[in-house]
C-alpha atoms as one frame of an Amber mdcrd trajectory, in Angstrom:
protein
  67.949  22.595  98.380  68.142  22.628  95.455  64.806  23.406  92.527  63.565
  21.471  90.143  61.740  23.301  86.619  58.435  20.489  85.711  58.764  19.132
  82.241  55.700  18.007  81.822  52.833  20.262  80.253  51.638  23.028  82.182
  48.135  21.790  83.757  45.976  24.112  85.828  44.501  22.293  88.756  41.294
  24.500  89.084  40.183  23.443  85.612  40.851  26.903  83.791  42.947  27.928
  81.037  45.969  29.628  81.409  46.312  33.351  81.599  48.985  35.098  80.230
  51.665  35.178  83.270  49.670  35.676  86.223  50.339  31.943  86.044  53.707
  31.607  84.877  55.342  29.501  87.575  58.577  30.900  88.950  61.794  30.254
  87.593  64.872  28.408  89.295  66.759  31.561  89.450  63.902  33.204  91.074
  62.893  30.732  93.954  66.759  30.537  94.956  66.649  33.834  95.139  63.393
  34.459  96.844  64.927  30.916  99.894  67.534  33.400 100.715  64.914  36.398
 101.619  64.098  37.282 105.680  61.487  36.720 107.214  59.391  37.613 110.497
  56.721  36.015 112.186  54.552  36.921 115.203  57.066  37.163 117.691  60.139
  38.769 115.658  61.396  36.055 115.143  64.087  36.366 111.859  63.951  33.506
 110.024  64.270  32.968 105.893  61.451  31.935 103.200  63.878  29.378 102.468
  62.373  27.460 106.106  58.975  26.896 105.455  59.792  24.245 103.267  61.391
  22.598 106.012  60.967  19.833 107.896  59.543  17.094 105.688  57.299  14.369
 106.651  58.610  10.540 107.274  58.941   9.289 103.534  61.088  12.722 102.928
  58.712  14.986 101.090  56.229  17.995 102.039  53.953  20.764  99.894  53.125
  24.301 100.654  50.734  27.011  99.571  51.913  30.467 100.053  49.022  32.562
  99.802  50.585  36.413  99.375  48.155  39.018 100.610  48.211  43.066 100.926
  48.905  45.051 103.752  47.572  43.659 107.150  44.478  46.697 107.496  43.486
  44.552 103.684  39.228  44.696 104.318  39.080  42.422 100.828  42.364  40.078
 102.144  40.982  39.917 105.485  37.763  38.653 104.257  39.962  35.964 101.956
  41.353  34.670 104.952  37.280  34.656 106.966  36.239  32.521 103.836  39.167
  30.447 103.449  39.608  29.809 107.587  35.907  28.296 107.642  36.332  26.211
 105.014  39.838  24.733 105.441  39.522  24.959 109.453  43.210  23.614 110.561
  46.032  22.117 108.844  44.527  18.622 109.779  41.564  19.733 107.167  44.336
  19.414 104.456  45.321  16.290 103.105  48.328  14.604 104.348  51.949  15.799
 103.765  50.090  19.613 103.214  51.323  23.184 104.905  49.714  26.483 104.249
  51.125  29.684 105.360  50.436  33.335 104.682  52.460  35.939 104.525  52.316
  40.169 104.120  54.475  42.813 104.039  53.600  44.966 106.833  54.750  45.433
 110.792  55.477  41.242 112.768  53.850  42.941 115.207  50.291  43.322 113.200
  49.948  39.828 113.153  48.041  39.152 116.408  45.472  41.098 115.923  45.343
  40.400 112.206  45.617  36.409 112.993  42.594  36.941 115.671  39.955  39.401
 112.798  40.763  36.804 110.649  40.113  33.537 112.523  43.272  32.325 110.526
  44.293  29.089 111.637  47.671  29.242 110.308  51.138  30.549 110.781  51.582
  34.239 109.463  54.374  36.515 108.582  55.505  39.352 107.542  58.082  40.600
 104.890  58.355  43.736 105.465  60.631  44.669 102.954  58.237  43.370  99.895
  61.369  42.148  98.284  59.783  38.231  98.307  56.780  40.005  96.370  59.073
  41.498  93.008  60.639  38.470  93.562  57.945  36.371  92.578  56.974  38.474
  90.053  53.761  39.672  92.186  53.160  44.368  91.370  51.762  46.962  92.782
  47.860  48.149  91.861  45.629  50.200  93.539  42.264  48.805  90.821  39.427
  46.769  92.249  38.902  44.817  88.788  35.484  44.761  87.486  33.468  41.848
  89.656  33.405  41.360  93.121  34.547  38.125  94.342  32.434  35.180  96.167
  34.823  35.509  98.839  33.613  39.400  99.938  30.436  39.826 101.403  30.708
  43.889 102.618  30.863  46.701 100.019  34.119  48.308  99.292  32.688  51.416
 101.627  32.712  49.308 105.307  35.578  47.512 104.284  38.082  50.323 103.935
  35.784  51.943 107.714  36.637  48.717 108.868  40.407  49.720 108.189  40.412
  52.707 108.845  38.883  51.746 112.697  42.390  49.135 112.689  44.467  51.698
 111.913  43.334  53.756 114.415  43.504  51.685 116.933  46.497  50.188 115.965
  48.305  54.126 116.362  49.201  54.681 120.707  51.147  50.768 119.569  53.042
  52.698 117.278  52.247  50.418 114.101  49.222  51.539 112.600  50.984  52.682
 109.775  52.774  50.025 109.818  50.930  47.739 107.912  52.023  47.871 104.253
  52.541  49.037 101.218  48.717  49.686  99.831  49.604  49.233  96.480  51.214
  45.543  97.133  48.915  43.197  95.343  49.952  39.379  96.152  49.120  36.167
  94.473  48.981  31.991  95.633  51.608  29.813  95.045  51.475  25.787  95.662
  55.333  24.339  96.023  56.343  20.546  96.297  59.501  19.629  98.364  61.172
  15.576  97.620  64.448  15.192  99.079  66.566  17.883  98.381  64.687  19.484
  95.286  61.859  22.714  95.666  59.099  22.277  92.468  57.155  25.249  91.621
  53.819  23.204  91.071  50.937  26.281  90.579  50.546  29.420  91.476  48.324
  32.771  90.656  49.087  36.266  91.282  46.555  39.077  91.336  45.251  40.953
  88.512  43.958  43.666  91.341  43.418  43.833  94.990  39.720  42.338  95.009
  41.280  38.739  93.234  42.828  36.385  95.257  41.518  32.884  93.873  37.603
  31.183  95.292  37.998  28.919  97.969  36.932  26.044  96.215  38.863  26.662
  93.162  41.926  26.534  96.267  40.247  23.511  98.012  40.371  21.747  93.885
  43.966  23.087  93.524  45.334  21.104  96.815  43.376  17.754  96.097  40.118
  18.779  98.685  36.457  18.303  97.043  35.112  21.363  96.307  32.066  23.534
  98.690
């Protein structure tokens, strides 16, 4: 699958002004390298990132939103996916030809617990190497940022306690300390595929641990009506 960079002027579907490099689209080289990186599903089956972009629909097209989360015990990201799952409850809620996937950086064995905690109806994968995060330009931080996003409905203390509780419950299973790098932050990337061409359309890289794109803005990116 070849990679294409849009030659049109940059336009943010959220209507917001472009902010430094957190919204720079991945380059052709970045995407070609990313496509080869192994990821794992909940059953531990290995595939590569490029596999997410197939199969195509009857017209040879596909659009996919990939949400990169922090470690699997991050209460902030869990709140985000809970909010997202209430707003977009299934693939049927997405525009035709559009899919959505989640990628974390911990052990794939935690994915079933994570899916249950977040009521997430979309496939969740793991990139324990964090190579995808690195290739696509996501950074590492423990900063909370200056403001609390709307998708977080609990205090920092409550979120931390919840995460610690989940870790302790996973200790007997042997993966309590395999949730992922606590400093790794993620982002959201929208790609379009037509025929054999993969094109990055929009992205947002988190600047801190609470900087996922708000769900109403994400709906606008996907072409859904705002909340």
